[in-house]
C-alpha positions as CSV (number, residue, x, y, z in Angstrom):
1,X,-0.1,-0.2,0.1
2,X,1.4,3.7,-0.8
3,X,1.2,6.3,1.5
4,X,-1.2,9.0,0.4
5,X,-0.9,11.8,-2.5
6,X,2.1,13.8,-1.4
7,X,1.0,16.6,1.1
8,X,2.3,19.8,-0.6
9,X,0.5,21.1,-3.9
10,X,2.6,21.9,-6.8
11,X,2.5,24.3,-9.3
12,X,4.6,25.9,-12.4
13,X,4.5,29.2,-14.4
14,X,5.9,29.9,-17.1
15,X,8.1,32.6,-17.3
16,X,10.1,32.8,-20.8
17,X,10.3,36.4,-21.4
18,X,13.5,36.2,-23.6
19,X,13.5,32.5,-25.1
20,X,16.7,31.2,-26.9
21,X,16.4,31.4,-30.3
22,X,15.5,27.8,-31.5
23,X,17.8,28.8,-34.8
24,X,20.8,28.6,-32.4
25,X,20.0,25.0,-32.0
26,X,19.9,24.8,-28.3
27,X,20.6,21.4,-27.0
28,X,21.8,21.6,-23.2
29,X,21.3,23.8,-20.2
30,X,23.4,24.3,-16.9
31,X,23.4,26.7,-14.0
32,X,25.4,28.4,-11.9
33,X,26.9,31.7,-10.5
34,X,28.6,33.4,-12.9
35,X,29.3,36.8,-11.5
36,X,29.4,35.7,-7.9
37,X,26.4,37.9,-7.0
38,X,24.7,34.9,-5.5
39,X,21.9,34.4,-8.1
40,X,22.1,32.0,-10.6
41,X,22.9,32.2,-14.3
42,X,22.6,30.2,-17.5
43,X,24.9,28.1,-19.8
44,X,23.6,27.0,-23.1
45,X,24.9,24.6,-25.9
46,X,24.0,25.9,-29.1
47,X,25.0,23.3,-31.5
48,X,23.6,24.8,-34.9
49,X,26.1,28.0,-34.6
50,X,29.0,26.2,-32.5
51,X,28.8,28.1,-29.9
52,X,27.7,28.1,-25.9
53,X,25.5,31.3,-24.4
54,X,25.7,32.8,-21.2
55,X,22.5,34.3,-19.4
56,X,23.1,36.4,-16.6
57,X,20.2,35.9,-14.1
58,X,18.2,38.7,-12.8
59,X,17.2,37.1,-9.4
60,X,13.5,37.0,-10.5
61,X,13.6,34.2,-12.8
62,X,14.1,35.8,-15.8
63,X,17.7,36.3,-17.5
64,X,19.5,38.9,-19.2
65,X,20.6,38.9,-23.2
66,X,23.3,36.4,-23.9
67,X,26.8,36.8,-24.4
68,X,28.3,33.8,-27.0
69,X,31.6,32.1,-27.1
70,X,32.9,30.3,-29.7
71,X,33.4,26.6,-29.5
72,X,35.2,26.2,-32.7
73,X,34.1,26.0,-36.6
74,X,32.1,22.5,-37.0
75,X,32.1,21.7,-33.3
76,X,28.5,21.2,-32.7
77,X,28.5,21.6,-29.0
78,X,25.9,19.0,-27.6
79,X,26.2,19.2,-23.7
80,X,27.4,22.0,-20.9
81,X,28.5,21.5,-17.3
82,X,29.3,23.9,-14.9
83,X,32.2,23.5,-11.9
84,X,35.3,25.1,-10.8
85,X,38.0,23.5,-12.5
86,X,41.3,25.5,-11.3
87,X,39.9,26.0,-7.8
88,X,39.8,29.7,-8.1
89,X,36.2,29.7,-6.3
90,X,35.0,31.1,-10.2
91,X,32.6,29.2,-11.7
92,X,33.4,27.3,-15.4
93,X,32.4,25.6,-18.5
94,X,33.3,22.5,-19.7
95,X,30.8,21.3,-23.2
96,X,31.2,18.3,-25.2
97,X,32.1,19.0,-28.2
98,X,30.5,16.5,-30.6
99,X,31.5,17.8,-34.2
100,X,35.5,18.5,-33.3
101,X,36.0,15.3,-30.9
102,X,37.0,17.3,-27.9
103,X,36.1,19.1,-24.4
104,X,35.8,22.7,-24.4
105,X,37.1,24.6,-20.8
106,X,35.6,28.2,-20.5
107,X,37.3,29.6,-17.6
108,X,35.3,32.4,-15.5
109,X,36.8,35.3,-14.2
110,X,34.0,35.6,-11.9
111,X,32.5,38.8,-13.2
112,X,30.3,37.0,-15.8
113,X,32.4,36.8,-18.5
114,X,34.9,33.7,-19.7
115,X,38.5,33.2,-21.4
116,X,38.5,31.5,-24.7
117,X,37.9,27.9,-24.7
118,X,40.7,25.6,-23.9
119,X,40.3,22.3,-26.0
120,X,40.8,18.7,-24.5
121,X,41.2,15.9,-27.5
122,X,38.5,12.6,-27.0
123,X,40.1,11.2,-30.2
124,X,37.3,10.0,-32.6
125,X,35.1,9.7,-29.9
126,X,32.1,11.9,-30.6
127,X,31.3,12.9,-27.2
128,X,27.8,14.0,-26.6
129,X,27.2,14.1,-22.6
130,X,29.8,15.5,-20.0
131,X,29.7,15.7,-15.8
132,X,32.4,16.7,-13.6
133,X,33.0,15.0,-10.0
134,X,35.7,14.1,-8.0
135,X,36.2,10.1,-9.4
136,X,39.7,9.8,-7.5
137,X,39.1,11.2,-4.0
138,X,41.9,14.4,-4.6
139,X,39.2,16.9,-3.9
140,X,40.0,17.8,-7.4
141,X,37.1,18.0,-10.2
142,X,37.8,15.2,-12.9
143,X,35.7,14.9,-16.1
144,X,33.6,12.1,-17.7
145,X,32.2,11.9,-21.1
146,X,29.9,9.4,-23.0
147,X,31.1,8.9,-26.1
148,X,28.8,8.0,-29.0
149,X,31.1,7.4,-31.7
150,X,33.4,4.7,-30.2
151,X,31.0,3.1,-27.5
152,X,32.4,4.3,-24.6
153,X,32.8,6.6,-21.9
154,X,36.3,8.5,-20.8
155,X,37.8,10.1,-17.7
156,X,40.5,13.0,-17.7
157,X,41.6,13.6,-14.4
158,X,41.9,17.1,-13.2
159,X,45.4,18.6,-11.8
160,X,43.6,21.7,-10.1
161,X,45.1,23.8,-12.2
162,X,42.8,23.9,-15.3
163,X,44.9,21.1,-16.6
164,X,43.7,17.2,-16.9
165,X,45.2,13.8,-17.4
166,X,44.6,12.0,-21.2
167,X,41.7,10.4,-20.9
168,X,41.5,6.7,-19.8
169,X,38.5,5.3,-22.1
170,X,36.2,2.4,-20.9
171,X,33.7,0.4,-23.6
172,X,30.2,0.1,-22.8
173,X,29.7,-2.4,-25.1
174,X,29.5,-2.8,-29.2
175,X,26.9,-0.4,-30.6
176,X,25.7,0.4,-27.4
177,X,25.8,4.3,-28.3
178,X,26.0,6.1,-25.1
179,X,24.3,9.2,-24.6
180,X,24.4,10.7,-20.9
181,X,25.8,9.4,-18.2
182,X,25.6,10.2,-14.3
183,X,28.0,9.9,-10.8
184,X,26.9,8.2,-7.6
185,X,28.3,6.1,-5.0
186,X,26.0,2.9,-5.7
187,X,27.8,0.4,-3.6
188,X,28.4,2.8,-0.6
189,X,32.5,2.5,-0.7
190,X,33.0,5.9,-0.7
191,X,34.1,5.8,-4.4
192,X,31.8,7.6,-7.2
193,X,30.8,4.9,-9.8
194,X,29.4,5.7,-13.0
195,X,25.8,5.0,-14.9
196,X,25.4,5.3,-18.5
197,X,22.0,5.1,-20.9
198,X,23.5,3.0,-23.7
199,X,20.7,4.0,-26.3
200,X,21.9,1.6,-28.6
201,X,21.9,-1.6,-26.5
202,X,18.9,-0.5,-24.6
203,X,20.2,-0.9,-21.3
204,X,21.9,1.1,-18.1
205,X,25.4,0.5,-17.8
206,X,27.3,0.7,-14.6
207,X,31.3,0.8,-14.2
208,X,31.7,0.4,-10.5
209,X,34.6,2.8,-9.3
210,X,37.8,1.1,-7.5
211,X,40.1,3.1,-5.0
212,X,43.4,2.8,-7.4
213,X,41.4,5.1,-10.1
214,X,40.4,2.8,-12.1
215,X,36.7,1.5,-12.9
216,X,35.6,-2.1,-13.5
217,X,34.3,-3.5,-16.3
218,X,30.6,-2.6,-17.3
219,X,27.7,-4.6,-15.9
220,X,24.6,-3.8,-17.5
221,X,20.6,-3.8,-16.6
222,X,17.9,-3.8,-19.1
223,X,15.3,-1.0,-19.9
224,X,13.1,-3.4,-22.2
225,X,13.3,-4.4,-25.6
226,X,13.4,-1.1,-27.9
227,X,13.3,1.3,-25.1
228,X,16.5,3.6,-26.1
229,X,17.3,4.9,-23.3
230,X,18.1,8.8,-23.8
231,X,18.8,10.1,-20.6
232,X,19.6,9.6,-17.0
233,X,19.5,10.9,-13.6
234,X,20.2,9.5,-9.7
235,X,18.7,9.9,-6.3
236,X,17.3,8.3,-3.1
237,X,13.9,7.3,-4.0
238,X,13.4,4.8,-1.1
239,X,15.1,5.8,1.8
240,X,17.4,2.8,2.1
241,X,20.5,4.5,2.3
242,X,21.3,3.3,-1.7
243,X,21.4,5.4,-5.0
244,X,18.9,4.5,-7.1
245,X,18.4,5.2,-11.1
246,X,15.6,7.1,-13.3
247,X,15.6,6.6,-16.9
248,X,14.2,8.0,-20.1
249,X,13.0,5.4,-22.4
250,X,12.4,7.7,-25.6
251,X,11.7,4.4,-27.9
252,X,8.8,3.0,-25.3
253,X,7.2,6.4,-24.0
254,X,7.9,5.6,-20.3
255,X,10.1,6.5,-17.3
256,X,12.3,3.9,-15.6
257,X,13.1,3.5,-12.4
258,X,15.9,1.2,-11.0
259,X,16.3,0.5,-7.3
260,X,19.4,-0.6,-5.7
261,X,19.3,-3.3,-4.1
262,X,22.7,-2.4,-2.4
263,X,24.8,-5.2,-3.3
264,X,25.9,-3.9,-6.6
265,X,22.5,-5.1,-8.3
266,X,19.4,-3.5,-9.3
267,X,15.6,-4.2,-8.9
268,X,14.3,-4.9,-12.3
269,X,13.2,-1.4,-13.9
270,X,9.5,0.0,-12.8
271,X,7.9,2.1,-15.6
272,X,5.9,4.6,-15.8
273,X,4.1,5.6,-18.9
274,X,4.3,9.0,-20.7
275,X,2.0,8.5,-23.2
276,X,2.6,9.2,-26.7
277,X,5.7,11.4,-26.1
278,X,9.6,10.3,-26.2
279,X,10.9,11.6,-22.8
280,X,14.6,13.0,-24.2
281,X,15.5,14.4,-20.3
282,X,14.9,13.2,-16.7
283,X,15.6,15.2,-13.6
284,X,15.4,15.0,-9.8
285,X,14.3,17.0,-6.9
286,X,11.7,17.6,-4.3
287,X,9.1,20.1,-6.3
288,X,6.5,20.1,-3.8
289,X,8.9,20.2,-0.3
290,X,7.5,16.9,1.2
291,X,10.9,15.7,1.8
292,X,10.5,12.9,-1.0
293,X,12.5,13.2,-4.3
294,X,10.3,13.7,-7.7
295,X,10.9,13.3,-11.2
296,X,10.9,15.6,-13.9
297,X,10.9,14.7,-17.5
298,X,10.8,16.3,-20.8
299,X,8.6,15.2,-23.6
300,X,9.6,15.3,-27.3
301,X,6.7,15.2,-29.7
302,X,4.4,16.8,-27.2
303,X,4.0,20.1,-26.1
304,X,4.8,19.4,-22.2
305,X,7.0,18.4,-19.5
306,X,5.7,15.8,-16.8
307,X,6.6,16.2,-12.9
308,X,6.2,12.2,-11.2
309,X,5.6,13.0,-7.5
310,X,7.5,10.1,-5.2
311,X,6.1,8.7,-2.4
312,X,9.3,8.1,-0.5
313,X,9.2,4.3,-1.0
314,X,10.6,3.7,-4.6
315,X,7.1,4.4,-6.2
316,X,5.9,7.7,-8.0
317,X,2.6,8.9,-9.1
318,X,1.8,9.3,-12.9
319,X,2.8,12.1,-14.3
320,X,1.5,15.8,-14.2
321,X,1.4,17.6,-17.2
322,X,2.5,21.4,-18.1
323,X,3.1,22.4,-21.1
324,X,5.7,24.2,-22.8
325,X,4.1,25.0,-26.3
326,X,7.5,23.3,-27.7
327,X,7.3,19.7,-29.5
328,X,11.2,19.5,-29.2
329,X,12.2,19.9,-25.3
330,X,15.6,18.2,-24.9
331,X,17.0,19.4,-21.5
332,X,16.3,20.1,-18.3
333,X,17.8,21.8,-15.0
334,X,16.7,22.2,-11.7
335,X,17.2,25.2,-8.9
336,X,15.5,27.6,-7.2
337,X,15.8,30.7,-9.6
338,X,13.7,32.9,-7.8
339,X,15.1,33.0,-4.4
340,X,11.9,31.4,-3.2
341,X,13.0,28.7,-1.2
342,X,11.1,26.6,-4.3
343,X,13.0,24.2,-6.7
344,X,12.3,25.8,-10.7
345,X,12.8,23.7,-13.7
346,X,14.3,25.5,-16.8
347,X,13.9,23.7,-20.1
348,X,15.9,24.0,-23.6
349,X,13.3,23.8,-26.4
350,X,15.0,22.9,-30.0
351,X,11.8,24.2,-31.7
352,X,10.7,27.4,-30.4
């Protein structure tokens, strides 16, 4: 028996006074404080014009006009992430450049502006996803990429001054087409592990991290025939002390939840239908302030996003739908943008 419905109501209001121009080809969004004013700002990867756009926040949920930074000719930037890579207490931006097979690092000056891109080669990998985390417990941020072209993930270990090691690469399997990844400690050994959405082989891959700065061979967990998982997020969904996984299954029009058994395995996927839409991005947060994690999804093919409220025991309500007036919502970020102590949702729409 599930608990009764969440104790707090849920409502979102569209506030796109200055929407991102679709002609830029926005693909991904990340948030951070780029000018040290305690107000969140926004970075967007624009793959058509080969640039990232930086939008400084006004503190009320709106943003100023963007400043553009080139990622190079034919770079086709696919995903951005925000972190302090050189330990100067200023937010930097890293971008996965699909077209030129590299990572671009933009070091922040702390005033809302950034230095020109520094490039890290990824070989011929076609990187499509990028995250920052400390994988070797040296208190320095590292970078991981999902490599769509070489069916692999790569780790770049940070040296702390904005420089990184050459990539160490791990296979995700033949024709796996990894498209999204997340970092979490799934076996509670105090070393971060990697979870990957393998679009081509219809599974979630998990690489467990070791104490010697290596990762074990991938273990896979099925997301179903023709599910084509497109995005992955993690969180504690049932309060058992183990990190669980949420997955956007674009091919079967479902959200999948894999609960962690705590012994390096996961329970069979539980699924939640999103109707005829193809979920492209998934995020996690407590949207109704009931101390239980919820899930948000962006739906391609239908003009909406969906929010699945969590019961706190690993189960979720069916999605509550909010209109985006876009048929191609492809990326999501979650934060309190207007300082009202409630989580807000940023959605990148590729056609509006």
